[in-house]
N, C-alpha and C positions, 0 to 999 in steps of 0.2 A: 821084223816087224811092221815093214809096209804088206807083207803078205797075210798078217792077222788082220789089220786094217781093212784090207780088201775083202777078205772072208765076212767080218762083222758087216761092213757094207752091202755086201751081195745079199747076207741072210737078213738085215734090218730092213733093205729097200726093194722087198719084195711086193708084188701087188697085193697079195692078203694082207701084208702089214699095212700097207698104206690104208687098204679099205678099212682096216680095223681102228687105224688112228683117225681117219676120216670119219667114221660113224662115231666114234668115242666124242670126238670134236663136237658134230651137229647134235648129239644129244646131249651134251654137257651144256652147248650154247641155248639149246630149246629149253633145257630145265632152267637156266639162269634166267631167261627171259620169261617163262611162265612165273617164277619165284618172284621177279621184280614186278610184274603185272598183277599178281595175286594179291587178295585181300580186299577189303571194301572198295566199293567206287564211290565216289564222291559227284556231286553234280557240277559239270564244268562251269567255271567261273566266266561270267561275260560283263561286257560294259553296261548292258540292260539293269543290271542290279545296282548300278550307281547313281540312278534317277527313279522317280516314280514313276509307277505302270499308269495306263490309262486309268482316268476316274470312272466309279461305279459305285452308286449307291442303291440298296435295297429298297422296295416298296416298303411304307410304315406297316405296323402291325394292323393299324384302322383300316388301311387299304386292302390288306389281306382278308380282314375280317369282312369287307365289302364284297371281295370277289368269292369267300365262301358263302355269303347269303345269296348270292346272284345266282348259284347253281340251280337248277330246276330238273323236273323228269323229262323234260324235251332235251336239255343241254347238262346231264349231269358230268361230274369229273368221271375219269377212266378209273382211278382209285382213291380210296379214302384211306389213310395209312392211320391209325390210332396208336401212338406213341412216338415219343421224339428222343430215345436213346439210341444207341449207336445201331441196333437193328433196323428200329423204324427210319432214323437218318439216312442209313445206307439203302434202304429200300426205296426212300424218295427220290435220291439221288439217282439209283439205278433205272428207274422208272422214267424221272424225268428226262435224263440223256438219252432214252430210247424215243423220246418224242411223246410221251403219254401225257395226259393232264392229270396232274397228283394233286390232292389236298391231304396236309398233314395236321392233325391237332394232338396236343399233349396239354394233359389236365394239371400239371405243374409246369417246371420250366424246363427246356432241354436239357437232357443229362442230369436230370435232378436226382435220380434214383442210383441203380447200380453201374451206369456208364460214368460216372466221375467218382465212383468208390471202388476203383480196381487195384490193382499192383501195379499198375502203370507199365507192364511188360508187353512187349510183342514177341510172344513166344511160341515154339513148337509143343514145348513140355517135356522136360527132360524126364520128369516123373512118369509122364504117360509111356515115354518109350521104355523104359525100366518095366513098367508092368507089361507091355506089348511083348516084349522080349521074355520075361520070366513067367508071364503065363500064357505065352503064343497067342496072343489075342490080336485078330487081324483087323478089329475095329479100332482099338488103340492103335495100331500101327497106321493105319489110314488117316485117323484123326492127327498125328503128330506129322506125317507126310503133307496132309493138307494144310496144316499150319505153318510150316516151314515155309510151303511156296506162297502165302498169302502174306507171311512176313516180309519178303522181297518185295512184293508189289505194295504193303502198306509204306514200307520206307521210300518206296519210288511216289507213288502218288502225295505224299506230305512230307517231303523231306524236312521242311524246317520244324515239324511238330514231332518228329521221332528220330532217333540216331540208335547206333550201335553200343553196345555196352558189354565190356568184358564181366565175366561173373565168376568168382574164385570158389573153389569147393576145397577148403582145407582140411590136409589129411592127418590124422594123427595115429593111423595105423597102417604100417609098409604093407601090409597084405591088400589095403583098398587102393592103394595108388594105382596098380595096372587095372583094377577093375573100373575105378573111376573114369582112367583116361580112355580104357577101351570103349566105355558107355558114351564119353563126349564125342572122341573119333567116330563111332557109329552115328551119331547125331550129325556131326558133319557130312557123313556120306550120304546119310537120308536126305539131307537138304541138297544136295547135288549141286547143280548151276547156281541155285539161290543161297548158297552158302555165305555167311558173312566173312568169317576169317578163321582159320584152323584153331583149333584148341592145342594147348602146349600144356607141358609139365614145367612147374615153377619149382626151383631147389628152395631150401627151408630159407637161406638168407634172402633171395630174391623176394619170397613171399613177403618175409618183415619188413623187407625194402619198401615193396609196393603196399602193403596193408600194417602200417606199424602198429596199428591197434589190435593186432591179433595176438591170442594167446600163444607164448612161446614154448612153454613147457609141454612137451611129447611132440610136438609138430615135426612131421616127416617131409613134408613138402605141400605142393598145391596143385590142382589142375585148374586150368582157367579156360573156359568156353566162352561163346558169343552169343548175344540174343538182344532183341531190340528193346527200347524203352521209347515210352511218348507219354503227352501230356494229355489224357483221357477226355477232359471235358471241353478242352480248346480244339481237339480232334472232332469232337461231337459238333461243337459250333460249327468249325470248317465244314463238315458234311452238310449241315442244315442249310449254311449260306450258300453253298456251291449248287444244292439242290434248288434253291431259290433262283440262283443266277441262271440255272437252266430251264426255270419256268414254274417250279413248284409254287403252291399258294401254303404256307405255313402259319400257324397260331399256338403258341404257348399260354397256359391258364385257359384252355377251352376243353372242359370235360364232357364226354359223351354221356349223356343221359338215358336214351333208349335208342332202338333202333326199328326201322319197318322194313317190312317184304313185300316184293311182288313176285309171282309164280313162284313162290315157296323160297325165294332167295332173295338175300339182304339187298335194298336198293338205296338205302339212306341213313342218316342218324340226327336224331337230336342232340344239338351241343348248347352248353352253356358258358358264355364269357365269364369267368369267374371273377374278372375284375369289375365288370359292369351288372354282372346278373342277367344280361340279355340273353335270350334263348332264340335259337333258330335252327333251321333244318338243312344240313349239305345231302344233297343227293349223288349218288355215286353208282357206277356199275359193279363195282366190288369192293369189298372191305377187307383190309388187312390189319389182323390183331399182333402189334408189336410193343405190348405192354410188360413183356418180361415176367418178374414174380407175379404181377396182377393180372396175367393171362386170363387166368378163370375167372375173374369178376367180368371181363367183358365177354366171355364164352357164357355165362348165366345169362346175361343182357340179351346175347343173341337168341338164345333159347325160348326168351319172352317176348321176341318180335311180334308185331301185330302187322296186320295188312292196312292199316290205316296211314296215309302218306303224311299225315300231320305229325305222325311219329309220339303218340303222348307216352309219358313216363309209366313203366307199370305200376307204381304207387299212386297214379291219379286214376287207375281203373278201378270201376266197382268188381269185376271179376278179373284179376291179373292172370296171366297165364303162369303156371309153375314151372319153375326151372327144371329140365332135363338132364342139365350137363352135370357129370362127374368130373372132379377134379383132376387135374394131370399134372398140376405142379406143385413141386414139394420147396418150398425156401429154404437155403442154409447160408448161414450168416458166415461172413469171413470179415475178420476186424484187422485195423493197421492202425499204427501209432507212427507218429512224426518225432523223430529226434533230432536235437542240436547237429550241425553239419561237422563237429569235430569227432563223430563217432565212426566216421567212415571217411576214405578218401573220395575225392571228388570223381574219378573217373574209375572206380572198381567196385563192384557189388560183391556179396558174399551170398552163398547157398548153404543151409543146412540141411542135407538130404536125408537125414535120420536124426529127427529130435526124440525127446524124451517118451513121447507116445505116438510115433511112427509117422507124424505128419511133416510137411515141409515147410520150411519157413526162410523168406529172402531178407537180405539186409541191405538196401540199395539207395545209394545216392540220388537224389531227385529234386530239382529247381531250388538248390540252396541247402536242402535239408536232407534227412536220411529216414526213410521209410522202412519199417520192420513189420513183416506180417507173411503169412496170414494164417487164421485157423479156418476151422471147417465144422459147425454144429449146427444144430437143428434150431429153426429160430420162427419165432411170431411174425406174421406179414402186417407190416407197418410202415408208414411214410418216411419216416426219420427214426431209424433203428440208432440205439444207443449201445455202444461198446460195453460189455459187461467188465467189470473190474477184474474178475477171475482172468478173463482172457487176456486183457491187458497185461496181467502179472504174468502170465505163463509166456508172453511174447519176450517180455523183457528178461526173465529167467534163463530163457534159450538165448537169448543174445548174450547174456552175461557169460555162458559157457563158453562162448568162442573168443571173448576179449581177455586183454591182458588183464590180470589182476589189479594193477594200478588204475585202472579206470573203474570207477564206481557208477555202475548203472542204475541212475536214481528215477525213482518213480515223477520227481520232480522236474526231468528232464524233457517229460513226454509234452511236448507242446500242443498236439492234437492227437484225439483219436476218436476212428470212425468205424462204423460197421455198415457192409453193404450186403445185399442179399443177392444170391445165387438163384437162378432160376433152373433148379433140377427138376427134367419133365420125363414124363413116363407115355408109354403107347398108351392111347386112349382105350385100345382092346383090353389091355392089360388091368386098365383103371376099372373097367366095367367088372373085368373077372375077379379083382381083389375087393369089389364092393366099396369103393370110395365114397365118402357121403357127399351127398348133393350140396350140403353147405360150404360157402368158402370159408365160414368160420371154423369149422371142424377140422380143418387139415393145415391150419396155419403151425402149428409146433409140434409135428411128428417127428419121430425119427425114422429116417429112411430104411434102417435094417429092421425096424420091427414092422414094416409093412409087408403083407402077404404078397407074393409075386415080385419081388424087387427086379426079377430078371428083365422087367419090362422097362426099367430105367433108362431112358437114353444118354450117353455120355458126351455126345456132341451137341447137335441141333436137332428139332424135328419140325416138320412142316404137316399140318393136319388142318382139314378142310371139315367144318362141323356140318350137319343136317342142314343148317341154314345157308351154307355158302360161304361162310366168313373162313378165312384163310389165316391160320394162326403159326407166326416163325417164333419159336420158343427154344432156349436152351442156348448152347455156343458160349464163346467168348469174344472179347473185343478183336484179338487177331484176326478171327474168321468171319468179321462182321461182314465183309465185301462178298466172301463166297454165299453164306447165309442169305443175303440180301439177292445176289444173283439168281440162286436155286429158289427163293420165294417168288421173286418176279417173273421167271421162266413158267412157275406152276400158275401164276395169277394169269398171265397171257391166255394160257390155255384155257382155265377154269373159267373166265371170264370173256372169254373171245376177243381179246382187245386187239387182235391183228385189225379187225374191221371196225370202223366206228360206229357211231349210233345209228347212220343211215345205211350201214351194211358196205361201205366204200373199203376197199382193200388200203392200209396204210402202207404196206412193203414188208419185206422181209426183214427189215432192221427192227421191227419192234419185237422181234424174238430173239435178237441177238444182243447181248450184255456188252458195254463197251467201258465199264467203269475201270478195267486192268489199266488202261490209259488215260484216264480221265484225272488229270492232276487237280487236286483240290484248291479253292482260292487261297491266294497267296502264295502260290508255289513259282508261278511262271516267270516271274522277275526277282526271284529270291536268290540270294547266294550266300555261302557261308562268310564271305565278308562284307555284304551289305552294311552291317552295323557301322563300319569305318564311314559310310557315306552318311548316315545319320548322325555321326558325331559331328562330321564335318560340316555339314548343312544347318544343324540345328543347335550344336554346342550341347550335345547331352554328356552326361556321366556314362563313362564307358559300361559299366556295369548294368544302366538303364537300356542302353544303347543294344546291348546283346539280348537283354532279356525281350525287348520288344521284337527284334527281328526273329527270334527263335519261338515267338508267341504268336505272331501277327503275320511273318511272313513279309512279301512286299506291300502288305496293308498296312505295316508300321509306318509307312509315310504318311497316311492319312490320319493315323493317330497322333502323330507329331504334329500335323497341321491343327490340330485341336488343343495343343499344349499351351500353355500361357508361359509368359516369360517371368521368371524371378525378379521381384521388386529391387531384390538387394544388387542383382547385376546388371543394372540399367548402366552402370558406367564401364561395362566391358568384363566384368567378372565372370567366373565359371563355374559351374554350368549356367547356360544361358535359359534353357527349357527344361520340363521335366521335373515339376514338383511332387516329391514323393508324398503316398498317403501315410507311410510309417517310415521312419529312418532306416530300419534294418533291412527293408526289402525294396528292390527294384519298380515296384509298382507305382504307377503315377496317376495324378488327378484325370489326365487325358483320356487313359483308358475307360474311366468311368464314362465320360462324355460319349466316346466311341461307341460303347456296350448299350447305350440309351438309344444313340442315332443309329448304329449299323447292325446291332446283333440283337435287337428286340428284349433287351434287359429292362423290367418293369420293377423289379424288387432289389432292394440292398443284398437280399442273399445271392441272387443271380450274379451280381457283380462279384462280389466278396468270395464266393465259393467256385464259381464256373466260369465266369469271364476272365477273372484273374483267379489266383489258387490261394489267396492268402489264408483264407480258414483252414485249408488244410495243411499248410505250414505251420500256423500259429493262431490258435483261437483266440489268445490274448491280444494278438496284434489287430485281429479283425475286429475286436471290441473296441481296440483305441482308435482304429480309422473309420468306425462306423458313423460317427456324426458328419463327418466331412462327406462321407460317401453319399449320404442321405441328402446333405445341403446341395451337392452337386445335382443329385438327381430330382430334387424339387425344382432346381431352377429349370431344368428341361421339361419335367412332366408336370409343372404347376402343383405342386403340392402345398398345401396350407400348414400351418404349424400342427393341427390337430393330427394331419395325415402323416406328418413326419415322426410324431410320438408313435403313432401306432406301428409304424415303419419299424423303428428302433426297438419297440418291444417285441414285435414278431422276429427280428432279425435274432436278438438276444436268446429268445426262445430256440431258434434254430442251433445257436452256437453253443448250446447247452447238449443238443446231441452230438455235438463235434468236440466234447471234452471239457468245456467251459463249465464250472460249477456256479451254480445261482448267488452260492452264499458269497462267492469273490466277487461277483458284478453288484452285490448291495455294499459290500464292505467298500469297494473301491468307489462307488457312487453314493454312500449313504447321506452326503449332503445335498444332492440334488434328486433324492426320493427313489434311491436304489436302481435307476436306470441313467445310461449316458443322457446329457442333455441336448437337444437340439440346438444346432446353430440358428439364432433368429434373424431373420431378414427384413428389414423395413424397421422403421420407428414403432408400428403398431406391436410387431412381435418382439421387440426387444422390451417395450413397456410392460407387456403381458409375462415375459419369461422373468423379467425381473420382480414383478409383483407376486409371482409364484414362488421364488427364491424368498422374498420378505416374509410372505405369509408361514414359509415352511419355518422359517428361522423363529418366528412367533411362537407357533405351535411346539417347537422343541424345547423353547424357553418355558412355557407354561407347563410342559409335562416334566420338566427337570425342577420347577420351582426356582427358576431364575436364579440357579447356582446353588441355593441355600440348602437342597437335598440331596446334593451330589452333581458328579460332573455330567455336562450335556451329553446325550446319546449320539449327538450329531459329532462331538469331538472325541469320540471313544478312545481313550487312551489312559497308559500306566505309567506312573513314574517309580522307578526303582535306583536308588544311586544316582540319579542323574539323567537316566536313560529314558526316552519317551518312544512307546511302541505304538505304530500306528498300523491298522490293517490294510494293507497296500500288497500288491503283488511282486513279487521278486523270485527270479530264477536262481540268484545267488542263495549259497546256505544260510548267510546272515548279512545284514546291514550294519553301519557302523555304531548304530545306538545298541544294538545286540552285543555285539562284540565288546562294546563297553561295560555292559552289565555283567556279561560272562568274565570279564578281566575283573572287575571290581568284586564279584562274589569268590573269583579264583584268589585275589590276594588276601582276601581274609581269612584264608584258611591254610594257605600256601606256606613254605619255610624257604629259606635260602639253602641251597644245596649244600649239605654238608653240616649246617648249623643247628638244623632243626628247631629253630626259632619260630615262635609264632608270629604273624605279622597282624599288628591291630589296627594300624592306620592305611587306607587307602591312597597310594600315590596318585600325583595328578596324572590324567590319562591322556598322554599326548598320542601323536601317530606312531612314534618309535616305542613306547611302552606297549601299545595295541600290537604290535608285530614281533616284538622281544621280549623274552623272560629269563632271568636266571633262577627262578624259584621252582621248587616241585611240590605236587601234591599227592599225599599217599591216596591210593586207590580205594581203600576204605573210606575216605572221607568225600569220594566223588558224588556220593548221593546226598550227604548232607549241603555241600555247595550247590547242587542243582537244586535243592528246595529253597534256595535263597533267591533263585531266578524265576522271574515272573514267566509262567507257561509249563514250568517244570515241575511244579509243585504236585505233589498227590492229590488227585482229585476226587478222593471219597475212600471209603474201605475198600473197594474193589480194585484199585489202581495197580497196575502191573508194572511200575516204573524201576522197581528193583529187578524185576525178571527180565524187562527189556534192556536196562542198562548191563546185567550180565552178560545178554547175549551180545550186544553192541561190544564191549571190551574182548570177547572171545573171537568176534569176526573180525576187530582190527588188529589182532595179534598182540593185546596186551596182556592176555593170560600169563600169569606168574610174576608179572611185575609188580613192585612193591610201592612204586610212583609214577607219575607222570609231569612233563613240564605244560607249559601252557598251551602248547600248538597242540599236544597230543588231547590236551584237556578239550579244545575246540575240537576236534575231530570226532573226539566221543560225543559232544553234544550235538554235533552236525548229523551224526548217522542215528542219534537217538532222535533227533527233530523227524527225521526220515521215518522212522516207524512207530513213533508215538504220538505224543501231543504237538500240537502247533502252539505258538506263543499265545499267551491270553490277552484279551482286550477287554479290560474292565473298568468300572466306573469306580467311584472313590471308596466305596464300600469294599466287603469281604467278596462280594459274588464276583466268580469269575465264569466266563464261557469259553469253550473250545472255539477256535476257529478252525476252518476246515485243515486237516493236516496235509503237509506236503505230500506224504507216503500214500494218503488215502482220496487225495484229490482228484479230480479229471482233467486229464489234458495238462498236468503239471500246474496249473494254476489255482 
């Protein structure tokens, strides 16, 4: 035995064996350390995030306008950037951080267009990678690689506005599992050191545990990869305010009317202040066009530039020069809808890479809601495009394919719906070859596939200098805004010789070098992931509100909280102390309105509701509810009178209609006060005037209705049936209590006790218990007769399809072949029928009924 042990010791403890063992130990230790330190990197936590940053207040909009007016031919701006979206704001920050003198004007609000209506992703684009590989497309490959690099920079420069998001690709075909996994791994490898976290495979059970709403039938497993997500319009605002902090002069609601040129190059523009009507000329050494889908409009103005430094508008000239520009932008619309947060888990998105028509659809948690989209279709060029109903239907149908059958994807659950325009561009040389029209109106609604020479379409972005010297940056996407701005400003420095000032002095090589890769946006320096705890401890905020403020404003959240008023009911030490919400369901507070006006150039209610906060994108109806208070706060800061507040409310309601809110719903909800939300009066004069208007309206309604002798008042449109009163009001629930009572009464009139078959002639007392429980059943054949007893479900004429719709609903609910249904099943049938056909009627005393907007056919679920 000792000899055997000696032999084993001599053979195992050789130099070679020790080398192998040591190498294996080192490799294993290194791999373990790499694994433990892999994954996403988070900003380090410091004690600085426990206290407010140094105070900073931007110059007012009035001060900025004065600076713009002060420019001259002798002291011009280096650059005039037209357009305040992602591209324009990024270019302004890039140029200002190099030390250039920058002016930026936007005809609407910052991020009012495409930049606030994106998919909210910071991504390289898995679908572009698929095309690059399958079609051997080097341009697509380069586009994905650049976007993945910019994704990492994006999350570094604005850590509080962007974050990593895992996205699931559910697999229902075993053959697709290795295909999807290989593609996601290729995505990781292409990102290289900029990768967020490695993709991985999920088992079926783990996928259902993580995403319980997922359809289980046929599920094989899932692949999960990582991309970024951000708050787009807040990001745009941070870019604008960062540019201002670096010295840029900006103005929203300032529209370019015309250009003038000297030495055959543009040297300035006439600008109109849309709020006051004041017009003035801004002088600049170079002009950058960053207007996205509206680029052609500015290019047409450029081609009509005159040599008159007063910069007259072309329409004011006796012989206006004709535009020689040929359109290069083909607008394409992408629609999104917002659904309630119960449609998806808070920390996992979903991607359908192969929809019914080949498009890709995302299903993403965002800001407490769930975004579903997007589509891709030719669209007219308009300021506030509306999401077409058929596109909304398509998105919901695709979502329905991936969700569990016990989840009813209702049209009424759509809280908001919007459409954004993508500026697809083509090389101007190809535009000339294809003979595209001079007129900007002629190109608004073409299909890209029908245009001759579509090979000229640029998939990423394009920089183009027209014959007048205006530099246009168009195309691209949110993720690559910084790279686009860098390339554009580099080109501008060369085109306009900006390394040298107007006197010819060399400014230095730093003018030619971009630094935005390391410029952290305003709000980032003293922000930490746990900063919200400090806000709670100092200001007594609700935890949800504190987290929202920290993730929307970064370290500027301290300034927002300084503007927050204390709750009246918490003077005795209750909680929370500060942070009055605009609406109960969302964490937006009144102090944000004050901050937006004083620190972020918000001058209209839409600026606050849609872009400084995101309430409109999350819930159009909630925005309508918050509108009077928002206008009241803004009026206090901007000096609006009652007339101005009414105008603001009407304009905002019109905007909300483009976000999915239906005019009929607004009129029904506010029928007692003229069909619009009523402004909150301030002072005794406004109070007297508002009360007088109410009295006058009541008098007119009484006269119209004959003082009640000829029918019920239109003011109180209601209908009584079996004790139930129906009011035209918004509700996301399928029924209110009064509707359930009416359905119950009608059901009881035709139902029979189980097994007895006796008809019930009397209606029992409707208590809470009887509304929710029943021992009776109703023959399926009598359902149609019961519904005709309920207001809103009666046949509305000879062309009514009530029977056809009812048959469809019974089949869809799984009741085909059943002879009878109970009350709960009857209620389910009614709810489904309400989804696809008639809404409840709201009528006067007579036989005349009118349809309210059906939930299924309504915009934005309201």
